[in-house]
C-alpha positions in Angstrom: -148.7 32.4 -54.1 -147.1 35.9 -54.8 -145.0 35.9 -57.9 -142.0 37.4 -56.9 -141.9 34.3 -55.0 -141.9 32.9 -58.3 -139.4 35.0 -59.6 -137.4 34.1 -56.9 -137.2 30.5 -56.9 -134.0 30.5 -59.3 -132.2 32.4 -57.0 -133.7 30.9 -54.1 -132.0 27.1 -55.6 -128.4 28.3 -56.0 -128.7 29.6 -52.8 -130.0 26.5 -50.7 -127.1 24.7 -52.7 -124.9 26.5 -50.9 -125.7 26.9 -47.9 -123.4 25.9 -45.6 -124.2 22.2 -43.3 -125.0 24.1 -40.1 -127.5 26.1 -41.7 -131.9 24.2 -42.6 -134.4 26.1 -44.5 -137.4 26.1 -42.7 -140.4 27.5 -45.5 -143.4 29.6 -43.7 -146.6 30.1 -46.2 -147.6 34.1 -44.6 -151.3 33.2 -45.8 -151.0 36.5 -47.2 -154.3 36.5 -49.6 -157.8 35.0 -47.0 -160.0 32.8 -48.7 -162.9 33.5 -51.1 -164.4 33.1 -54.1 -165.1 36.6 -54.9 -163.4 37.6 -58.9 -160.2 40.0 -58.2 -161.0 43.8 -58.6 -159.9 44.9 -61.5 -157.2 47.5 -59.7 -156.0 44.5 -57.8 -155.1 42.9 -61.3 -153.6 45.7 -62.9 -151.9 45.1 -59.9 -150.9 41.5 -60.4 -150.4 41.8 -63.9 -147.6 44.6 -62.8 -146.4 42.9 -61.3 -146.0 40.2 -64.0 -144.7 43.1 -66.2 -142.0 44.1 -63.8 -140.4 40.4 -63.2 -140.2 39.5 -66.8 -138.5 42.8 -67.5 -135.8 42.2 -64.6 -135.2 39.1 -63.8 -133.6 37.1 -67.0 -135.3 34.0 -67.5 -138.7 34.2 -65.6 -141.6 34.3 -67.5 -145.4 34.6 -67.0 -148.7 32.8 -69.4 -150.5 35.0 -69.3 -152.9 32.7 -70.6 -153.9 33.0 -67.2 -155.7 36.6 -67.3 -158.7 34.9 -70.1 -158.9 31.1 -69.2 -159.6 32.3 -65.7 -161.6 34.5 -63.7 -158.9 35.4 -61.4 -159.6 35.1 -57.4 -157.3 36.9 -55.0 -157.6 33.9 -52.5 -154.0 32.9 -51.3 -155.2 30.1 -48.4 -155.9 27.3 -50.0 -152.5 27.0 -51.3 -150.5 27.7 -48.8 -152.7 24.7 -47.0 -152.3 22.5 -50.1 -148.4 23.3 -49.1 -149.0 22.4 -45.8 -150.9 18.9 -46.1 -148.0 18.1 -49.0 -145.8 18.3 -46.4 -147.6 16.3 -44.2 -147.3 12.7 -46.9 -144.3 13.4 -46.2 -141.6 16.2 -46.1 -140.0 17.1 -49.3 -143.1 17.2 -51.5 -143.7 20.7 -49.3 -140.9 21.8 -52.0 -142.3 19.6 -54.7 -146.3 21.0 -53.6 -144.4 24.8 -53.8 -143.3 24.4 -57.4 -146.2 21.9 -58.9 -148.4 25.0 -57.8 -146.0 27.8 -59.4 -146.0 25.8 -62.4 -149.5 25.3 -62.9 -150.3 28.8 -61.5 -147.8 30.4 -63.7 -146.6 28.3 -66.5 -150.4 26.6 -67.8 -152.4 29.6 -66.6 -154.5 27.4 -64.2 -156.5 29.1 -60.9 -154.6 27.6 -57.8 -157.1 29.2 -56.0 -159.4 26.0 -56.7 -159.3 22.9 -55.3 -159.2 21.2 -58.6 -156.1 22.6 -59.7 -154.5 21.4 -55.8 -155.6 18.0 -56.6 -154.3 18.0 -60.0 -151.0 19.5 -58.5 -150.6 17.1 -55.1 -151.3 14.1 -58.2 -148.1 15.1 -60.1 -146.0 15.6 -57.4 -147.3 11.7 -56.0 -149.0 12.8 -52.9 -151.8 10.0 -51.8 -154.9 11.9 -53.3 -157.8 10.9 -51.3 -155.4 12.0 -48.1 -154.4 15.0 -49.8 -157.6 15.5 -49.8 -159.2 14.9 -46.9 -156.4 16.9 -45.0 -156.3 20.1 -47.4 -160.3 20.8 -45.3 -158.9 19.6 -41.7 -159.0 21.2 -38.8 -155.5 20.6 -37.7 -154.3 21.9 -41.2 -156.2 25.3 -40.9 -154.4 25.4 -37.7 -151.0 24.9 -38.9 -152.0 28.0 -41.1 -153.1 30.3 -38.4 -149.9 29.2 -36.7 -147.6 29.7 -39.1 -149.4 32.9 -40.0 -148.6 34.0 -36.1 -145.2 33.2 -37.2 -144.7 35.4 -40.2 -145.4 38.3 -38.6 -144.2 37.8 -35.6 -141.4 37.6 -36.8 -141.9 41.1 -38.9 -142.4 39.4 -42.0 -144.3 41.7 -44.7 -143.8 40.5 -47.5 -142.6 37.9 -50.0 -140.5 36.5 -50.4 -138.7 36.7 -47.8 -135.7 35.2 -45.3 -134.8 35.3 -41.8 -131.7 33.7 -40.0 -132.3 31.8 -36.9 -128.3 32.1 -35.7 -128.0 32.4 -31.8 -131.4 32.9 -30.4 -131.3 36.0 -33.0 -133.5 36.8 -36.2 -131.4 38.1 -38.6 -133.5 39.8 -41.8 -131.5 39.0 -45.0 -131.8 41.2 -48.2 -133.4 39.2 -51.2 -131.9 39.1 -54.4 -133.6 38.1 -57.3 -130.0 38.3 -59.9 -127.5 36.3 -57.9 -127.4 34.1 -54.7 -124.2 35.1 -53.7 -125.5 38.8 -52.2 -127.2 36.7 -49.6 -124.9 33.7 -49.4 -121.9 36.6 -48.0 -124.8 38.0 -45.7 -125.2 35.0 -44.2 -121.5 33.8 -44.2 -120.8 37.2 -41.9 -123.3 36.3 -39.5 -122.8 32.6 -38.8 -118.5 33.5 -38.8 
C-alpha cells in the first residue's frame, strides 16, 4: 500500500512483459504498518501527502485522488491489505496481482480506506472472488501465518524499503535498482546477471 509501489506499477508491468522466460515474478508482502484502528498521526499524514506530491511531480501519469484525506479518517495499517492479497492468491494465483491493483485503485483513485475490511471485501468482489471464502480467509490463522512468514523472508532478504526488487539466480540474491520511469534499466541489470 506504499504510494511508491503504486507509482512503480506501470514500470513494473512493462518490466514483467519483457523479462526472460526463465524468470517468474514472485510477490512478497512486506507488512510495513501493523494492525491498528488508531487515526494516523498528523506528522505521518503530512509525510504521506508529501510523498504523493513528489510522486505526482516525478512520475508521469501517476495521480492521486486527494479527496481521500477529507472523506476518511486515515489509518496507518497495511497488514489488512497484505492479508487480502494473500487471501486472494489462495483462491487462484492470478488473483494476487489483481487484488494488489484493486486495492491500489480503491485507495488512490476512489479515495477508499484500504485498512478497512469493507474496502477489501469490495475489492474481492470487484475481481470476482468468492466473497464468503475471502471473508473467512482474511481473518484465518493460515493467512496470518503466511503474512508473518513473508515478512520474515523480506527481512532475511534485507528488504527495508518498498517497492523493492531482487533477482534470485544461481543460489544468490541480487538487488535490482528500482526505476519508476523506464523499465529498461532494470531489464538491463537483470540480463547482465543471467548472462
